[in-house]
C-alpha positions, 0 to 999 in steps of 0.5 A, a space after each residue: 499499499 503506497 501512502 503519500 502526505 503533503 502540506 500543500 499550503 493551500 489546495 487552490 494555490 497547489 491546484 494552480 501549480 500542478 497538484 492534479 498532475 502530481 496526484 496522477 503521476 504518484 499513483 498512491 493508494 492514499 494521499 493526505 493533504 494538510 493546510 488545505 485552507 479551503 472548504 469543499 464548496 470552494 473547489 467544486 470545479 476541480 475534477 479530482 483524479 478518477 477512483 479516489 474518495 475524498 474526505 474533508 476536515 476544514 477548519 471553522 475559520 475560513 482560509 485556515 488550516 484544514 486537512 483532506 484525505 483521498 483514498 482509492 482503498 475503500 475505508 471501513 470508517 472515516 471520522 474527523 478530529 480527536 474527539 475534543 471540542 477544545 482541539 477539533 475546530 481547526 480541522 487538523 485530523 482525519 482518521 481513516 480506518 482500513 482492515 488492518 490499521 488506522 491512517 491519520 492525516 494530521 496537521 499539528 499546531 505550529 507554536 508560532 513566532 514568539 512561541 505564542 502557542 507553545 504552551 497550547 501545543 506542548 501541554 494541551 495538544 500533544 498529550 491529547 493527540 497521544 491519548 487519541 493514538 493510544 485509544 485507537 491502538 487498542 483496536 489495531 495499529 496506527 500510521 499517522 502522517 503529515 506536517 507535525 511542525 517539529 524537527 526532532 533531532 539536530 540532523 533534521 534541520 540545517 542550522 540547529 544551533 541558531 534555531 534552538 528556541 524557534 517554533 518547531 525546534 524547542 526542547 519541549 516540542 522535541 521532548 514530546 515527540 521523543 516521548 511519543 516515539 518511546 511509547 511505541 511508535 517508529 519514525 519510518 523515514 529514519 528506519 531507512 535513512 540515518 543521515 543528515 541533509 533530508 528536509 521537507 520544508 524550506 523558508 521561501 526567503 533567501 533562496 533556501 530551497 535551492 541551497 537545501 537550507 531546510 527542516 524535516 517536519 513532515 513525517 510518517 510515523 507507525 505503530 511498532 507492530 507495523 515495523 516488519 511491514 515497512 517497505 520504504 519511506 521517502 521524501 520528494 524534494 524535487 516536487 514543487 508547488 508548496 514550501 513543503 514537499 511530499 513524503 511517502 511510505 510503502 507498506 508490505 
């Protein structure tokens, strides 16, 4: 099963930059998009590639956040959010249940410039999301993917020293991600690639992408039980159309 995730920084913007061509070419069984920034009614005119069912979780606030999941494999069930009114107004999670695992499309909150949302992110969202994962895991293994808004280790960004207290690379965010992995999850990309220089987001300033000055903040994370089924995991920096690039996972 081939799974792909991409923060498109606006579905309408990405559509103008070749999103449909990418979807046709990648031939994934499931495609998870984050930061949709629109409601389904805003893109009724788009003819999505044949064979996909589409599930939307838009934010209440227009033009903000939101997730979309396209699947060619018939799901058993699809639910939105993590079951908490405190966390579900921003359209950040789509839960898709398949025969032998759950797939979650997630766009984790950004701690923001000046770390104005760091406390919300690390003390409220992170524990609630982990509890949601663990609840699902009681039934079957879980894969979650998306823009997690954290570079986990120093090799996951170009300039760790100068970014130490910046959103996405605070000690608190990194520690929470370490705790999540320690609770029985695998960062799938690191199962196949241990080295530095692999990024999924680049600032749009100072020609950062061309110079590969970036961060790895987009992931596929899987329950430990699925480790033996991991076939390959990858990042596709050559795919343009957003300040993020797609990431993927193939399961045996």
